Biopython code that builds the backbone (N, CA, C, O; Angstrom):
import numpy as np
from Bio.PDB.StructureBuilder import StructureBuilder

atoms = [
    (1, "MET", "N", (0.847, -1.179, 0.000)),
    (1, "MET", "CA", (0.000, 0.000, 0.000)),
    (1, "MET", "C", (0.893, 1.242, 0.000)),
    (1, "MET", "O", (1.905, 1.308, 0.696)),
    (2, "SER", "N", (0.485, 2.211, -0.796)),
    (2, "SER", "CA", (1.172, 3.494, -0.845)),
    (2, "SER", "C", (0.348, 4.526, -0.087)),
    (2, "SER", "O", (-0.864, 4.378, 0.072)),
    (3, "THR", "N", (1.020, 5.567, 0.374)),
    (3, "THR", "CA", (0.347, 6.644, 1.102)),
    (3, "THR", "C", (0.155, 7.829, 0.177)),
    (3, "THR", "O", (1.049, 8.188, -0.590)),
    (4, "PHE", "N", (-1.029, 8.435, 0.258)),
    (4, "PHE", "CA", (-1.381, 9.566, -0.587)),
    (4, "PHE", "C", (-1.942, 10.702, 0.254)),
    (4, "PHE", "O", (-2.505, 10.485, 1.327)),
    (5, "ALA", "N", (-1.776, 11.915, -0.256)),
    (5, "ALA", "CA", (-2.405, 13.099, 0.325)),
    (5, "ALA", "C", (-3.352, 13.663, -0.719)),
    (5, "ALA", "O", (-2.991, 13.789, -1.889)),
    (6, "LEU", "N", (-4.555, 14.001, -0.301)),
    (6, "LEU", "CA", (-5.535, 14.637, -1.175)),
    (6, "LEU", "C", (-5.805, 16.024, -0.627)),
    (6, "LEU", "O", (-6.276, 16.174, 0.501)),
    (7, "LEU", "N", (-5.505, 17.043, -1.429)),
    (7, "LEU", "CA", (-5.802, 18.433, -1.069)),
    (7, "LEU", "C", (-7.024, 18.864, -1.866)),
    (7, "LEU", "O", (-7.022, 18.806, -3.096)),
    (8, "THR", "N", (-8.069, 19.296, -1.164)),
    (8, "THR", "CA", (-9.336, 19.628, -1.805)),
    (8, "THR", "C", (-9.682, 21.088, -1.574)),
    (8, "THR", "O", (-9.514, 21.620, -0.477)),
    (9, "LYS", "N", (-10.164, 21.720, -2.625)),
    (9, "LYS", "CA", (-10.684, 23.092, -2.566)),
    (9, "LYS", "C", (-12.163, 23.029, -2.891)),
    (9, "LYS", "O", (-12.554, 22.504, -3.933)),
    (10, "LEU", "N", (-12.995, 23.568, -1.992)),
    (10, "LEU", "CA", (-14.441, 23.540, -2.178)),
    (10, "LEU", "C", (-14.923, 24.764, -2.954)),
    (10, "LEU", "O", (-14.257, 25.798, -2.990)),
    (11, "ALA", "N", (-16.077, 24.624, -3.562)),
    (11, "ALA", "CA", (-16.749, 25.780, -4.148)),
    (11, "ALA", "C", (-17.173, 26.692, -2.996)),
    (11, "ALA", "O", (-17.502, 26.197, -1.918)),
    (12, "PRO", "N", (-17.171, 28.020, -3.201)),
    (12, "PRO", "CA", (-17.509, 28.938, -2.100)),
    (12, "PRO", "C", (-18.848, 28.632, -1.429)),
    (12, "PRO", "O", (-18.936, 28.683, -0.202)),
    (13, "ASP", "N", (-19.875, 28.321, -2.185)),
    (13, "ASP", "CA", (-21.179, 28.036, -1.582)),
    (13, "ASP", "C", (-21.186, 26.724, -0.807)),
    (13, "ASP", "O", (-22.033, 26.523, 0.063)),
    (14, "GLU", "N", (-20.259, 25.842, -1.111)),
    (14, "GLU", "CA", (-20.181, 24.537, -0.444)),
    (14, "GLU", "C", (-19.703, 24.680, 1.002)),
    (14, "GLU", "O", (-20.046, 23.851, 1.846)),
    (15, "ALA", "N", (-18.929, 25.702, 1.296)),
    (15, "ALA", "CA", (-18.321, 25.843, 2.618)),
    (15, "ALA", "C", (-19.125, 26.749, 3.556)),
    (15, "ALA", "O", (-18.757, 26.880, 4.723)),
    (16, "ARG", "N", (-20.191, 27.368, 3.095)),
    (16, "ARG", "CA", (-20.914, 28.373, 3.895)),
    (16, "ARG", "C", (-21.714, 27.784, 5.054)),
    (16, "ARG", "O", (-21.651, 28.292, 6.174)),
    (17, "ASP", "N", (-22.452, 26.735, 4.796)),
    (17, "ASP", "CA", (-23.336, 26.171, 5.819)),
    (17, "ASP", "C", (-22.720, 24.888, 6.369)),
    (17, "ASP", "O", (-22.602, 23.900, 5.644)),
    (18, "PRO", "N", (-22.328, 24.891, 7.637)),
    (18, "PRO", "CA", (-21.674, 23.700, 8.211)),
    (18, "PRO", "C", (-22.546, 22.451, 8.155)),
    (18, "PRO", "O", (-22.023, 21.346, 8.009)),
    (19, "ARG", "N", (-23.866, 22.602, 8.268)),
    (19, "ARG", "CA", (-24.746, 21.421, 8.225)),
    (19, "ARG", "C", (-24.719, 20.792, 6.832)),
    (19, "ARG", "O", (-24.662, 19.571, 6.690)),
    (20, "VAL", "N", (-24.760, 21.650, 5.807)),
    (20, "VAL", "CA", (-24.692, 21.150, 4.428)),
    (20, "VAL", "C", (-23.339, 20.503, 4.197)),
    (20, "VAL", "O", (-23.260, 19.425, 3.607)),
    (21, "ARG", "N", (-22.272, 21.149, 4.658)),
    (21, "ARG", "CA", (-20.916, 20.614, 4.479)),
    (21, "ARG", "C", (-20.791, 19.250, 5.146)),
    (21, "ARG", "O", (-20.195, 18.332, 4.582)),
    (22, "GLU", "N", (-21.354, 19.116, 6.345)),
    (22, "GLU", "CA", (-21.277, 17.843, 7.057)),
    (22, "GLU", "C", (-22.009, 16.738, 6.286)),
    (22, "GLU", "O", (-21.504, 15.622, 6.165)),
    (23, "GLU", "N", (-23.185, 17.052, 5.772)),
    (23, "GLU", "CA", (-23.948, 16.068, 5.004)),
    (23, "GLU", "C", (-23.214, 15.681, 3.725)),
    (23, "GLU", "O", (-23.150, 14.500, 3.382)),
    (24, "HIS", "N", (-22.664, 16.659, 3.021)),
    (24, "HIS", "CA", (-21.920, 16.357, 1.795)),
    (24, "HIS", "C", (-20.664, 15.544, 2.110)),
    (24, "HIS", "O", (-20.269, 14.681, 1.326)),
    (25, "GLY", "N", (-20.042, 15.815, 3.245)),
    (25, "GLY", "CA", (-18.890, 15.023, 3.665)),
    (25, "GLY", "C", (-19.260, 13.567, 3.905)),
    (25, "GLY", "O", (-18.507, 12.662, 3.545)),
    (26, "ARG", "N", (-20.423, 13.341, 4.516)),
    (26, "ARG", "CA", (-20.900, 11.963, 4.731)),
    (26, "ARG", "C", (-21.170, 11.269, 3.397)),
    (26, "ARG", "O", (-20.815, 10.106, 3.206)),
    (27, "GLN", "N", (-21.804, 11.999, 2.479)),
    (27, "GLN", "CA", (-22.083, 11.437, 1.153)),
    (27, "GLN", "C", (-20.785, 11.072, 0.444)),
    (27, "GLN", "O", (-20.686, 10.023, -0.192)),
    (28, "TRP", "N", (-19.785, 11.953, 0.561)),
    (28, "TRP", "CA", (-18.491, 11.715, -0.073)),
    (28, "TRP", "C", (-17.853, 10.437, 0.491)),
    (28, "TRP", "O", (-17.395, 9.580, -0.264)),
    (29, "MET", "N", (-17.828, 10.321, 1.813)),
    (29, "MET", "CA", (-17.199, 9.159, 2.436)),
    (29, "MET", "C", (-17.949, 7.880, 2.078)),
    (29, "MET", "O", (-17.318, 6.851, 1.839)),
    (30, "THR", "N", (-19.261, 7.920, 2.035)),
    (30, "THR", "CA", (-20.060, 6.749, 1.653)),
    (30, "THR", "C", (-19.703, 6.303, 0.240)),
    (30, "THR", "O", (-19.532, 5.111, -0.015)),
    (31, "LYS", "N", (-19.593, 7.254, -0.669)),
    (31, "LYS", "CA", (-19.274, 6.924, -2.061)),
    (31, "LYS", "C", (-17.845, 6.393, -2.187)),
    (31, "LYS", "O", (-17.601, 5.441, -2.929)),
    (32, "VAL", "N", (-16.904, 7.003, -1.468)),
    (32, "VAL", "CA", (-15.514, 6.529, -1.508)),
    (32, "VAL", "C", (-15.441, 5.097, -0.972)),
    (32, "VAL", "O", (-14.778, 4.248, -1.568)),
    (33, "LYS", "N", (-16.110, 4.827, 0.137)),
    (33, "LYS", "CA", (-16.081, 3.473, 0.715)),
    (33, "LYS", "C", (-16.679, 2.450, -0.248)),
    (33, "LYS", "O", (-16.203, 1.317, -0.331)),
    (34, "ALA", "N", (-17.721, 2.850, -0.973)),
    (34, "ALA", "CA", (-18.371, 1.932, -1.915)),
    (34, "ALA", "C", (-17.518, 1.686, -3.151)),
    (34, "ALA", "O", (-17.421, 0.552, -3.621)),
    (35, "LYS", "N", (-16.903, 2.727, -3.678)),
    (35, "LYS", "CA", (-16.144, 2.629, -4.932)),
    (35, "LYS", "C", (-14.674, 2.281, -4.727)),
    (35, "LYS", "O", (-14.018, 1.791, -5.646)),
    (36, "CYS", "N", (-14.157, 2.532, -3.532)),
    (36, "CYS", "CA", (-12.728, 2.300, -3.239)),
    (36, "CYS", "C", (-12.593, 1.570, -1.901)),
    (36, "CYS", "O", (-12.045, 2.129, -0.951)),
    (37, "PRO", "N", (-13.082, 0.332, -1.814)),
    (37, "PRO", "CA", (-13.100, -0.359, -0.521)),
    (37, "PRO", "C", (-11.710, -0.651, 0.056)),
    (37, "PRO", "O", (-11.579, -0.902, 1.254)),
    (38, "GLY", "N", (-10.690, -0.621, -0.776)),
    (38, "GLY", "CA", (-9.350, -0.895, -0.278)),
    (38, "GLY", "C", (-8.644, 0.298, 0.340)),
    (38, "GLY", "O", (-7.559, 0.149, 0.904)),
    (39, "VAL", "N", (-9.238, 1.476, 0.245)),
    (39, "VAL", "CA", (-8.617, 2.683, 0.795)),
    (39, "VAL", "C", (-8.690, 2.651, 2.318)),
    (39, "VAL", "O", (-9.738, 2.364, 2.897)),
    (40, "LYS", "N", (-7.562, 2.949, 2.952)),
    (40, "LYS", "CA", (-7.499, 3.008, 4.415)),
    (40, "LYS", "C", (-7.245, 4.466, 4.804)),
    (40, "LYS", "O", (-6.222, 5.041, 4.434)),
    (41, "TRP", "N", (-8.183, 5.060, 5.553)),
    (41, "TRP", "CA", (-8.070, 6.465, 5.951)),
    (41, "TRP", "C", (-7.138, 6.612, 7.131)),
    (41, "TRP", "O", (-7.241, 5.875, 8.111)),
    (42, "LEU", "N", (-6.227, 7.564, 7.037)),
    (42, "LEU", "CA", (-5.286, 7.834, 8.112)),
    (42, "LEU", "C", (-5.675, 9.074, 8.900)),
    (42, "LEU", "O", (-5.635, 9.062, 10.130)),
    (43, "SER", "N", (-6.057, 10.159, 8.198)),
    (43, "SER", "CA", (-6.467, 11.379, 8.896)),
    (43, "SER", "C", (-7.135, 12.354, 7.935)),
    (43, "SER", "O", (-7.001, 12.248, 6.716)),
    (44, "HIS", "N", (-7.857, 13.304, 8.519)),
    (44, "HIS", "CA", (-8.609, 14.309, 7.762)),
    (44, "HIS", "C", (-8.421, 15.644, 8.483)),
    (44, "HIS", "O", (-8.658, 15.736, 9.688)),
    (45, "TYR", "N", (-7.999, 16.671, 7.758)),
    (45, "TYR", "CA", (-7.716, 17.976, 8.363)),
    (45, "TYR", "C", (-8.374, 19.113, 7.590)),
    (45, "TYR", "O", (-8.519, 19.045, 6.370)),
    (46, "LEU", "N", (-8.767, 20.150, 8.308)),
    (46, "LEU", "CA", (-9.102, 21.432, 7.718)),
    (46, "LEU", "C", (-7.780, 22.140, 7.483)),
    (46, "LEU", "O", (-6.893, 22.074, 8.334)),
    (47, "VAL", "N", (-7.624, 22.815, 6.354)),
    (47, "VAL", "CA", (-6.377, 23.505, 6.023)),
    (47, "VAL", "C", (-6.629, 25.002, 6.014)),
    (47, "VAL", "O", (-7.586, 25.468, 5.395)),
    (48, "LEU", "N", (-5.790, 25.752, 6.687)),
    (48, "LEU", "CA", (-5.850, 27.214, 6.648)),
    (48, "LEU", "C", (-4.862, 27.671, 5.586)),
    (48, "LEU", "O", (-3.699, 27.938, 5.887)),
    (49, "GLY", "N", (-5.314, 27.759, 4.371)),
    (49, "GLY", "CA", (-4.447, 28.099, 3.247)),
    (49, "GLY", "C", (-5.220, 28.018, 1.954)),
    (49, "GLY", "O", (-6.441, 28.180, 1.956)),
    (50, "PRO", "N", (-4.542, 27.772, 0.847)),
    (50, "PRO", "CA", (-5.217, 27.779, -0.450)),
    (50, "PRO", "C", (-6.154, 26.588, -0.681)),
    (50, "PRO", "O", (-6.983, 26.622, -1.591)),
    (51, "HIS", "N", (-6.029, 25.556, 0.122)),
    (51, "HIS", "CA", (-6.941, 24.410, 0.041)),
    (51, "HIS", "C", (-7.819, 24.406, 1.281)),
    (51, "HIS", "O", (-7.516, 25.078, 2.267)),
    (52, "ASP", "N", (-8.907, 23.647, 1.232)),
    (52, "ASP", "CA", (-9.819, 23.575, 2.376)),
    (52, "ASP", "C", (-9.592, 22.346, 3.252)),
    (52, "ASP", "O", (-9.706, 22.423, 4.476)),
    (53, "PHE", "N", (-9.268, 21.207, 2.623)),
    (53, "PHE", "CA", (-9.093, 19.971, 3.374)),
    (53, "PHE", "C", (-7.872, 19.204, 2.896)),
    (53, "PHE", "O", (-7.481, 19.275, 1.730)),
    (54, "LEU", "N", (-7.280, 18.467, 3.833)),
    (54, "LEU", "CA", (-6.174, 17.553, 3.548)),
    (54, "LEU", "C", (-6.568, 16.199, 4.107)),
    (54, "LEU", "O", (-6.862, 16.065, 5.295)),
    (55, "ASP", "N", (-6.570, 15.199, 3.243)),
    (55, "ASP", "CA", (-6.838, 13.824, 3.658)),
    (55, "ASP", "C", (-5.598, 12.987, 3.405)),
    (55, "ASP", "O", (-4.990, 13.070, 2.338)),
    (56, "LEU", "N", (-5.231, 12.189, 4.377)),
    (56, "LEU", "CA", (-4.123, 11.246, 4.231)),
    (56, "LEU", "C", (-4.715, 9.849, 4.256)),
    (56, "LEU", "O", (-5.507, 9.509, 5.135)),
    (57, "TYR", "N", (-4.317, 9.042, 3.275)),
    (57, "TYR", "CA", (-4.879, 7.696, 3.176)),
    (57, "TYR", "C", (-3.914, 6.773, 2.455)),
    (57, "TYR", "O", (-2.991, 7.225, 1.778)),
    (58, "GLU", "N", (-4.136, 5.490, 2.606)),
    (58, "GLU", "CA", (-3.368, 4.471, 1.905)),
    (58, "GLU", "C", (-4.252, 3.850, 0.838)),
    (58, "GLU", "O", (-5.443, 3.619, 1.051)),
    (59, "ALA", "N", (-3.651, 3.586, -0.307)),
    (59, "ALA", "CA", (-4.357, 2.932, -1.410)),
    (59, "ALA", "C", (-3.395, 1.965, -2.084)),
    (59, "ALA", "O", (-2.177, 2.111, -1.982)),
    (60, "ALA", "N", (-3.949, 0.987, -2.764)),
    (60, "ALA", "CA", (-3.134, -0.042, -3.406)),
    (60, "ALA", "C", (-2.284, 0.513, -4.542)),
    (60, "ALA", "O", (-1.179, 0.031, -4.792)),
    (61, "ASN", "N", (-2.805, 1.530, -5.230)),
    (61, "ASN", "CA", (-2.083, 2.056, -6.391)),
    (61, "ASN", "C", (-2.620, 3.438, -6.765)),
    (61, "ASN", "O", (-3.549, 3.952, -6.143)),
    (62, "GLU", "N", (-2.017, 4.017, -7.786)),
    (62, "GLU", "CA", (-2.381, 5.362, -8.226)),
    (62, "GLU", "C", (-3.799, 5.405, -8.794)),
    (62, "GLU", "O", (-4.481, 6.422, -8.663)),
    (63, "GLU", "N", (-4.248, 4.333, -9.415)),
    (63, "GLU", "CA", (-5.596, 4.320, -9.976)),
    (63, "GLU", "C", (-6.655, 4.429, -8.885)),
    (63, "GLU", "O", (-7.634, 5.162, -9.024)),
    (64, "GLU", "N", (-6.446, 3.697, -7.810)),
    (64, "GLU", "CA", (-7.392, 3.782, -6.694)),
    (64, "GLU", "C", (-7.353, 5.173, -6.065)),
    (64, "GLU", "O", (-8.392, 5.713, -5.685)),
    (65, "ALA", "N", (-6.167, 5.749, -5.955)),
    (65, "ALA", "CA", (-6.031, 7.113, -5.426)),
    (65, "ALA", "C", (-6.722, 8.117, -6.346)),
    (65, "ALA", "O", (-7.352, 9.061, -5.870)),
    (66, "ALA", "N", (-6.607, 7.921, -7.645)),
    (66, "ALA", "CA", (-7.259, 8.814, -8.604)),
    (66, "ALA", "C", (-8.775, 8.764, -8.459)),
    (66, "ALA", "O", (-9.447, 9.783, -8.617)),
    (67, "LYS", "N", (-9.313, 7.596, -8.161)),
    (67, "LYS", "CA", (-10.764, 7.476, -7.972)),
    (67, "LYS", "C", (-11.239, 8.347, -6.809)),
    (67, "LYS", "O", (-12.301, 8.965, -6.885)),
    (68, "VAL", "N", (-10.451, 8.393, -5.737)),
    (68, "VAL", "CA", (-10.820, 9.220, -4.583)),
    (68, "VAL", "C", (-10.925, 10.684, -5.012)),
    (68, "VAL", "O", (-11.886, 11.368, -4.659)),
    (69, "ALA", "N", (-9.944, 11.161, -5.768)),
    (69, "ALA", "CA", (-9.971, 12.548, -6.245)),
    (69, "ALA", "C", (-11.138, 12.767, -7.201)),
    (69, "ALA", "O", (-11.787, 13.812, -7.148)),
    (70, "MET", "N", (-11.410, 11.815, -8.061)),
    (70, "MET", "CA", (-12.505, 11.942, -9.018)),
    (70, "MET", "C", (-13.865, 12.006, -8.307)),
    (70, "MET", "O", (-14.767, 12.722, -8.743)),
    (71, "ILE", "N", (-13.999, 11.264, -7.231)),
    (71, "ILE", "CA", (-15.235, 11.323, -6.452)),
    (71, "ILE", "C", (-15.388, 12.720, -5.841)),
    (71, "ILE", "O", (-16.487, 13.275, -5.832)),
    (72, "SER", "N", (-14.307, 13.280, -5.337)),
    (72, "SER", "CA", (-14.358, 14.641, -4.779)),
    (72, "SER", "C", (-14.822, 15.634, -5.829)),
    (72, "SER", "O", (-15.669, 16.484, -5.555)),
    (73, "LEU", "N", (-14.276, 15.530, -7.017)),
    (73, "LEU", "CA", (-14.650, 16.445, -8.098)),
    (73, "LEU", "C", (-16.105, 16.237, -8.522)),
    (73, "LEU", "O", (-16.802, 17.198, -8.849)),
    (74, "SER", "N", (-16.561, 14.986, -8.515)),
    (74, "SER", "CA", (-17.940, 14.708, -8.925)),
    (74, "SER", "C", (-18.964, 15.225, -7.920)),
    (74, "SER", "O", (-20.134, 15.394, -8.261)),
    (75, "LEU", "N", (-18.530, 15.479, -6.680)),
    (75, "LEU", "CA", (-19.444, 15.948, -5.638)),
    (75, "LEU", "C", (-19.241, 17.425, -5.306)),
    (75, "LEU", "O", (-19.608, 17.875, -4.220)),
    (76, "GLY", "N", (-18.657, 18.180, -6.240)),
    (76, "GLY", "CA", (-18.635, 19.626, -6.080)),
    (76, "GLY", "C", (-17.329, 20.285, -5.693)),
    (76, "GLY", "O", (-17.296, 21.505, -5.529)),
    (77, "ALA", "N", (-16.265, 19.544, -5.540)),
    (77, "ALA", "CA", (-14.980, 20.188, -5.242)),
    (77, "ALA", "C", (-14.516, 20.975, -6.471)),
    (77, "ALA", "O", (-14.673, 20.518, -7.603)),
    (78, "LEU", "N", (-13.947, 22.152, -6.241)),
    (78, "LEU", "CA", (-13.379, 22.931, -7.346)),
    (78, "LEU", "C", (-12.086, 22.303, -7.840)),
    (78, "LEU", "O", (-11.793, 22.299, -9.036)),
    (79, "SER", "N", (-11.320, 21.773, -6.896)),
    (79, "SER", "CA", (-10.074, 21.099, -7.271)),
    (79, "SER", "C", (-9.791, 19.985, -6.278)),
    (79, "SER", "O", (-10.201, 20.042, -5.118)),
    (80, "ALA", "N", (-9.087, 18.981, -6.755)),
    (80, "ALA", "CA", (-8.675, 17.849, -5.925)),
    (80, "ALA", "C", (-7.289, 17.444, -6.408)),
    (80, "ALA", "O", (-7.134, 16.906, -7.504)),
    (81, "GLU", "N", (-6.303, 17.702, -5.592)),
    (81, "GLU", "CA", (-4.902, 17.475, -5.949)),
    (81, "GLU", "C", (-4.365, 16.314, -5.119)),
    (81, "GLU", "O", (-4.424, 16.343, -3.890)),
    (82, "THR", "N", (-3.840, 15.292, -5.794)),
    (82, "THR", "CA", (-3.339, 14.105, -5.103)),
    (82, "THR", "C", (-1.821, 14.059, -5.172)),
    (82, "THR", "O", (-1.230, 14.251, -6.234)),
    (83, "TRP", "N", (-1.204, 13.804, -4.041)),
    (83, "TRP", "CA", (0.251, 13.657, -3.943)),
    (83, "TRP", "C", (0.580, 12.264, -3.427)),
    (83, "TRP", "O", (-0.098, 11.748, -2.539)),
    (84, "THR", "N", (1.618, 11.661, -3.984)),
    (84, "THR", "CA", (2.141, 10.400, -3.461)),
    (84, "THR", "C", (3.153, 10.738, -2.368)),
    (84, "THR", "O", (4.002, 11.609, -2.557)),
    (85, "LEU", "N", (3.068, 10.057, -1.235)),
    (85, "LEU", "CA", (3.959, 10.330, -0.107)),
    (85, "LEU", "C", (4.910, 9.159, 0.098)),
    (85, "LEU", "O", (4.532, 7.997, -0.053)),
    (86, "LEU", "N", (6.127, 9.480, 0.437)),
    (86, "LEU", "CA", (7.155, 8.479, 0.712)),
    (86, "LEU", "C", (7.649, 8.705, 2.131)),
    (86, "LEU", "O", (8.071, 9.814, 2.458)),
    (87, "PRO", "N", (7.609, 7.683, 2.987)),
    (87, "PRO", "CA", (8.094, 7.860, 4.359)),
    (87, "PRO", "C", (9.560, 8.312, 4.368)),
    (87, "PRO", "O", (10.355, 7.899, 3.525)),
    (88, "TYR", "N", (9.888, 9.144, 5.314)),
    (88, "TYR", "CA", (11.228, 9.715, 5.395)),
    (88, "TYR", "C", (12.307, 8.635, 5.516)),
    (88, "TYR", "O", (13.359, 8.737, 4.885)),
    (89, "GLN", "N", (12.050, 7.612, 6.318)),
    (89, "GLN", "CA", (13.050, 6.551, 6.480)),
    (89, "GLN", "C", (13.300, 5.829, 5.154)),
    (89, "GLN", "O", (14.427, 5.421, 4.875)),
    (90, "ARG", "N", (12.268, 5.670, 4.346)),
    (90, "ARG", "CA", (12.441, 5.050, 3.022)),
    (90, "ARG", "C", (13.267, 5.948, 2.117)),
    (90, "ARG", "O", (14.097, 5.466, 1.345)),
    (91, "TYR", "N", (13.042, 7.242, 2.210)),
    (91, "TYR", "CA", (13.855, 8.199, 1.464)),
    (91, "TYR", "C", (15.333, 8.040, 1.832)),
    (91, "TYR", "O", (16.194, 8.021, 0.952)),
    (92, "LEU", "N", (15.622, 7.929, 3.111)),
    (92, "LEU", "CA", (17.014, 7.777, 3.542)),
    (92, "LEU", "C", (17.625, 6.492, 2.986)),
    (92, "LEU", "O", (18.785, 6.481, 2.574)),
    (93, "GLN", "N", (16.845, 5.410, 2.975)),
    (93, "GLN", "CA", (17.338, 4.144, 2.412)),
    (93, "GLN", "C", (17.645, 4.302, 0.927)),
    (93, "GLN", "O", (18.681, 3.840, 0.450)),
    (94, "LEU", "N", (16.759, 4.944, 0.211)),
    (94, "LEU", "CA", (16.977, 5.150, -1.234)),
    (94, "LEU", "C", (18.201, 6.025, -1.485)),
    (94, "LEU", "O", (18.978, 5.770, -2.405)),
    (95, "ALA", "N", (18.364, 7.047, -0.669)),
    (95, "ALA", "CA", (19.501, 7.948, -0.825)),
    (95, "ALA", "C", (20.821, 7.211, -0.608)),
    (95, "ALA", "O", (21.806, 7.474, -1.298)),
    (96, "LYS", "N", (20.836, 6.299, 0.343)),
    (96, "LYS", "CA", (22.055, 5.517, 0.612)),
    (96, "LYS", "C", (22.378, 4.581, -0.536)),
    (96, "LYS", "O", (23.545, 4.276, -0.783)),
    (97, "GLU", "N", (21.342, 4.120, -1.247)),
    (97, "GLU", "CA", (21.552, 3.247, -2.394)),
    (97, "GLU", "C", (22.167, 4.001, -3.575)),
    (97, "GLU", "O", (22.808, 3.396, -4.434)),
    (98, "MET", "N", (21.979, 5.275, -3.614)),
    (98, "MET", "CA", (22.490, 6.085, -4.711)),
    (98, "MET", "C", (23.979, 6.295, -4.533)),
    (98, "MET", "O", (24.612, 6.957, -5.355)),
]
sb = StructureBuilder()
sb.init_structure("model")
sb.init_model(0)
sb.init_chain("A")
sb.init_seg("    ")
for serial, (resi, resn, name, xyz) in enumerate(atoms, 1):
    if name == "N":
        sb.init_residue(resn, " ", resi, " ")
    sb.init_atom(name, np.array(xyz, "f"), 0.0, 1.0, " ", f" {name:<3s}", serial, name[0])
structure = sb.get_structure()
């Protein structure tokens, strides 16, 4: 399993009403669980910056990670940016191999 970060930016009207946001968040998670059952959630954060949310999760491959971002976009996100993460200790091992 690889680790991924998903940075999401919401449409302005999507973030105004916390009750609506909470319901849409539940719908999003339900759809992700149904379409991407192998995804393991690590954490979910509000971001004070150019994005609204940061999700950290594990997925089997890039295709499964892409589905998570595509679901976000299909449910009203303005943008969904996915990053592949490499643990620092693994980076050190790779660097020593070089």
